[in-house]
C-alpha positions in Angstrom: -138.8 -15.0 -74.8 -137.1 -18.2 -73.8 -135.7 -20.8 -76.3 -134.3 -24.2 -75.6 -132.8 -26.6 -78.0 -134.0 -30.1 -77.9 -132.0 -32.1 -80.5 -132.4 -30.4 -83.6 -135.6 -28.6 -82.6 -135.7 -25.3 -81.0 -138.6 -24.9 -78.5 -139.7 -21.3 -78.1 -141.5 -20.4 -74.7 -141.9 -24.0 -74.0 -140.5 -26.6 -71.8 -138.4 -29.7 -71.8 -138.1 -32.6 -69.4 -134.6 -33.9 -68.5 -132.9 -36.1 -66.0 -130.6 -33.4 -64.8 -130.2 -29.6 -64.8 -126.9 -27.9 -64.6 -127.1 -24.2 -63.7 -124.3 -22.4 -65.6 -126.3 -19.1 -65.5 -123.9 -16.7 -63.7 -123.4 -15.1 -60.3 -127.1 -14.3 -60.1 -128.0 -17.8 -61.0 -131.7 -18.4 -61.2 -131.2 -22.1 -61.0 -129.4 -21.7 -57.7 -131.9 -19.4 -56.3 -134.9 -21.6 -57.2 -133.1 -24.7 -55.9 -132.7 -22.9 -52.5 -129.0 -23.4 -52.5 -127.3 -21.0 -50.1 -124.6 -18.6 -51.5 -122.5 -17.5 -48.4 -119.4 -15.4 -48.6 -118.3 -11.8 -48.2 -119.8 -8.6 -49.5 -118.0 -6.2 -51.8 -115.6 -3.7 -50.2 -114.5 -1.8 -53.3 -115.5 -0.9 -56.8 -113.5 -1.5 -59.9 -114.3 -0.1 -63.5 -112.9 -1.3 -66.8 -113.3 0.4 -70.1 -111.9 0.3 -73.7 -111.8 3.9 -74.6 -109.8 6.4 -76.7 -107.5 8.9 -74.9 -106.6 12.4 -76.1 -103.5 12.7 -73.7 -102.5 9.1 -72.8 -99.7 8.3 -70.4 -96.2 7.8 -71.8 -95.9 4.1 -71.5 -97.7 1.2 -73.2 -98.5 -0.3 -69.9 -99.0 2.3 -67.2 -100.0 1.2 -63.6 -100.0 3.3 -60.5 -101.0 3.1 -56.9 -102.3 6.2 -55.4 -103.6 7.3 -52.1 -107.2 7.2 -53.4 -106.9 3.9 -55.2 -105.2 2.3 -58.2 -105.5 2.7 -61.9 -104.0 1.1 -65.1 -103.8 2.3 -68.6 -102.9 -0.3 -71.3 -102.2 0.5 -74.9 -103.6 -2.7 -76.4 -104.7 -1.8 -79.8 -103.9 1.2 -82.2 -105.9 4.2 -80.9 -107.6 2.2 -78.1 -106.7 1.9 -74.4 -107.9 -0.3 -71.7 -108.4 1.8 -68.5 -109.0 0.2 -65.1 -109.7 1.9 -61.7 -110.0 0.4 -58.2 -111.5 2.5 -55.4 -111.7 0.9 -52.0 -114.4 1.4 -49.3 -116.6 2.7 -52.2 -119.3 0.2 -53.2 -121.5 1.1 -56.1 -125.0 -0.2 -56.7 -124.5 -3.3 -58.9 -127.8 -2.7 -60.6 -127.1 1.1 -61.5 -126.1 1.6 -65.1 -122.5 2.3 -65.8 -121.6 5.4 -67.8 -118.4 7.0 -69.3 -118.9 9.9 -66.8 -118.4 7.5 -63.9 -115.1 6.1 -65.3 -113.9 9.7 -66.1 -114.7 10.8 -62.5 -113.0 7.7 -60.9 -109.8 8.5 -62.9 -109.8 12.1 -61.9 -110.3 11.1 -58.2 -107.5 8.5 -58.3 -105.0 9.8 -61.0 -105.9 13.4 -60.9 -106.6 13.4 -64.8 -108.9 11.6 -67.0 -106.2 11.4 -69.9 -108.8 13.1 -72.2 -110.9 9.9 -72.1 -113.8 9.7 -74.8 -115.6 7.5 -77.3 -115.8 4.3 -75.2 -116.2 0.9 -76.9 -117.5 -0.6 -73.8 -117.5 -0.2 -70.0 -118.0 -2.7 -67.1 -118.1 -2.4 -63.3 -117.1 -5.2 -60.9 -116.2 -5.6 -57.3 -114.6 -8.1 -54.8 -117.6 -9.8 -53.5 -116.7 -13.5 -53.0 -119.4 -16.0 -52.6 -119.5 -19.8 -53.0 -122.6 -22.1 -53.3 -123.0 -24.3 -50.2 -123.3 -27.4 -52.4 -122.7 -27.9 -56.0 -125.2 -30.8 -56.2 -128.7 -30.9 -55.0 -130.3 -34.1 -56.3 -130.7 -33.8 -60.0 -129.5 -30.1 -60.0 -125.9 -29.1 -60.2 -124.0 -25.8 -60.4 -120.9 -24.9 -62.3 -118.9 -21.8 -63.1 -120.0 -18.4 -61.8 -123.3 -19.9 -60.6 -121.1 -21.9 -58.0 -118.5 -19.2 -57.1 -117.9 -15.5 -57.6 -114.8 -13.5 -56.7 -112.6 -10.6 -57.7 -111.2 -11.5 -61.2 -107.5 -11.4 -60.1 -105.4 -13.6 -62.4 -108.4 -14.4 -64.7 -109.0 -17.5 -62.4 -112.7 -17.6 -63.0 -112.4 -18.8 -66.5 -110.0 -21.6 -65.7 -112.0 -22.6 -62.6 -115.3 -22.6 -64.5 -113.9 -24.7 -67.4 -112.4 -27.2 -64.9 -115.8 -27.4 -63.2 -117.5 -28.2 -66.5 -114.8 -30.9 -67.6 -115.0 -32.5 -64.1 -118.7 -32.6 -64.3 -119.1 -33.4 -67.8 -117.6 -37.0 -68.1 -119.3 -37.9 -64.8 -122.7 -36.8 -65.9 -122.3 -38.5 -69.2 -121.2 -41.8 -67.5 -124.4 -41.5 -65.2 -126.8 -40.7 -68.0 -125.4 -43.6 -70.2 -125.6 -46.2 -67.4 -121.8 -46.5 -67.1 -121.9 -45.3 -63.4 -124.4 -44.9 -60.6 -125.7 -41.4 -59.6 -123.4 -41.4 -56.5 -120.6 -40.6 -59.0 -122.1 -37.1 -59.2 -121.3 -36.6 -55.4 -117.7 -36.7 -56.3 -118.2 -33.5 -58.4 -118.9 -31.4 -55.3 -116.3 -33.4 -53.3 -113.6 -32.5 -55.7 -114.4 -29.0 -57.0 -115.9 -27.3 -53.9 -112.4 -27.2 -52.2 -110.9 -25.8 -55.4 -113.4 -23.0 -55.6 -112.9 -22.3 -51.9 -109.1 -21.9 -52.5 -109.7 -19.5 -55.5 -111.8 -17.4 -53.2 -109.1 -17.3 -50.6 -106.3 -16.3 -52.9 -108.3 -13.7 -54.7 -109.3 -12.1 -51.3 -105.7 -12.1 -50.5 -104.8 -10.4 -53.8 -107.5 -7.9 -53.3 -106.1 -7.0 -49.9 -102.7 -6.6 -51.3 -103.9 -3.8 -53.7 -105.1 -1.6 -50.9 -103.4 1.8 -50.7 -102.3 1.5 -47.1 -98.9 1.6 -45.3 -99.1 -1.7 -43.6 -100.3 -3.2 -46.8 -97.3 -1.7 -48.7 -95.0 -3.4 -46.2 -96.8 -6.8 -46.8 -96.5 -6.2 -50.6 -92.7 -5.7 -50.2 -92.5 -8.9 -48.1 -94.5 -10.8 -50.7 -92.3 -9.4 -53.4 -89.2 -10.8 -51.7 -90.8 -14.1 -51.3 -92.0 -14.4 -54.9 -88.3 -13.9 -55.9 -87.8 -17.4 -54.5 -88.1 -19.8 -57.4 -90.0 -22.5 -55.4 -92.5 -19.8 -54.1 -92.9 -18.4 -57.6 -93.6 -21.8 -59.1 -96.0 -22.8 -56.4 -98.0 -19.5 -56.7 -97.9 -19.7 -60.5 -99.3 -23.2 -60.5 -102.0 -22.3 -58.2 -103.1 -19.3 -60.1 -103.1 -21.3 -63.3 -105.1 -24.2 -61.6 -102.4 -26.7 -62.7 -101.5 -28.0 -59.3 -104.8 -29.6 -58.3 -104.8 -32.9 -56.9 -107.9 -34.9 -56.1 -107.9 -37.5 -53.3 -107.9 -40.5 -55.5 -105.3 -42.7 -53.7 -101.5 -42.8 -53.5 -99.8 -41.7 -56.7 -103.2 -40.7 -58.3 -105.1 -37.4 -58.5 -102.8 -35.1 -60.1 -103.4 -33.6 -63.6 -101.2 -35.1 -66.3 -99.4 -32.5 -68.4 -99.9 -32.9 -72.2 -96.8 -34.5 -73.9 -95.6 -36.1 -76.9 -96.1 -39.9 -77.2 -94.1 -42.4 -79.2 -96.6 -42.8 -81.9 -96.4 -39.2 -82.9 -99.5 -38.1 -81.1 -99.9 -36.1 -78.0 -101.6 -37.3 -74.9 -104.6 -34.8 -74.8 -105.5 -35.9 -78.3 -106.7 -39.2 -76.9 -108.9 -37.4 -74.3 -111.1 -35.9 -76.9 -113.4 -38.8 -76.9 -114.5 -38.2 -73.2 -113.3 -41.7 -72.2 -110.5 -42.9 -69.7 -107.3 -43.6 -71.4 -104.9 -46.3 -70.2 -101.3 -45.5 -71.0 -98.6 -48.1 -70.9 -98.3 -51.7 -72.1 -101.3 -53.0 -70.5 -104.9 -53.2 -72.1 -108.3 -53.3 -70.5 -111.5 -53.9 -72.6 -113.7 -50.9 -73.0 -111.1 -48.4 -72.4 -109.0 -46.4 -74.7 -105.4 -47.5 -74.8 -102.2 -45.7 -75.8 -99.0 -47.8 -75.9 -96.1 -45.9 -74.3 -92.8 -46.8 -72.6 -94.0 -45.4 -69.1 -95.4 -46.9 -66.0 -99.0 -47.9 -66.7 -101.5 -45.3 -65.6 -105.2 -44.6 -66.2 -106.2 -40.9 -67.0 -109.7 -39.8 -66.6 -111.4 -37.8 -69.3 -110.6 -34.5 -67.4 -106.9 -35.3 -67.5 -106.3 -36.4 -63.8 -104.8 -39.6 -63.1 -107.2 -42.2 -61.7 -104.8 -45.1 -61.4 -101.1 -46.0 -61.4 -99.5 -49.5 -61.6 -98.2 -49.1 -58.0 -101.8 -49.2 -56.7 -102.3 -52.7 -58.0 -104.6 -54.5 -60.5 -107.5 -54.7 -58.0 -107.5 -50.9 -57.7 -107.9 -50.4 -61.4 -110.5 -53.0 -61.6 -112.4 -51.4 -58.7 -112.2 -48.0 -60.2 -113.6 -49.0 -63.5 -116.5 -51.1 -62.0 -117.6 -48.0 -60.0 -117.0 -45.2 -62.6 -116.8 -46.8 -65.9 -118.7 -49.9 -66.5 -117.8 -51.4 -69.8 
C-alpha cells in the first residue's frame, strides 16, 4: 500500500501531480531506475556484518579492535549488557538479498577471531559491503536525486549521513526558489554541478579507507606510512575536514564558495540562527531589500541558505546584484 501526503490529506493508493520529484529512496532507488539514470561504479569486494548482541565471554576492553589474517573485527561495549560487533571479510561477497542471521555473524567471528565470544540474543543485525556507485547525473529535467539514491559507498567515517544532508540542504533552497518564482529552473543545474564532485570525492576516500583495512603485508606498510603522515598537524586537519565535509568550496568566485562556520554575533545571536528561514543572509553594515540582514563588524558577505558564502565585498556591488537577480529575485 502506498500513501502520499498532499497538504493535510493522506492519499492512499492514489497519485498526485507535482512540478518536481526528488528521489531520496536509497541505494536501490526506484526513482533513479525509472528515470533511466545510470549508476556506474565498482562492485563489492568484501562483506561486513554489524550486530548489537549480548556476549557471554566478551573481550577485556570496552573497545576491542583487531586485524587478523582472515579479516578484521571490532567489539564495542556501548551499553550495559550490550555489545556492538562488526566483522570485515575480504574477497567474500554475500548475496545482498539473502536474509542475515545470527549464525552468519557467529560464523564470521569464528573465522576471523577464532571465537564468537559467546554471542547470543541479537537486538538487530545488518550486512553491508564496499560497493561504490554514483548517479551519472543528479538532475534529469524535473527529476532530481539526493542521498543514497545519488551515491553509495562503504560507510567509513559515517560520511553518507553528512553527504546526504548536504545534498538536501543544497537542493532544498534552490528548489524552493524555483518553485516560488525567485529563480529560473536553470538554478537546479547548479545542484549537480556543485554536489556531484563532492559525492565523487567521498567515493574516492572511502575506497581508499577500505583498501587500507585489508589484511595484507603491503597494505600494512601503507598503513604505517599513513599513520606517520596523519601525525603531521596539517595533514590531520586536512583529512579531518574532508571526512567531516567541512572543507567543501563551490566555484562561486574569488573569496566565495566556502562554508561559513557558525559563530557568535554582536547582537547575542549565532549566525546559523539566521539561516533557519531558508533565505540568504547579508552580514555586515550594508542592507539589500528582500534579503535578511545581520549587522556585524565584519567585511560584508552574503551567505546562502546552505551556509556557503555567495558574495564578499571584494567582489564588488555588481557581483552582488548579479547573484541576487539570478538566484533570489526579490
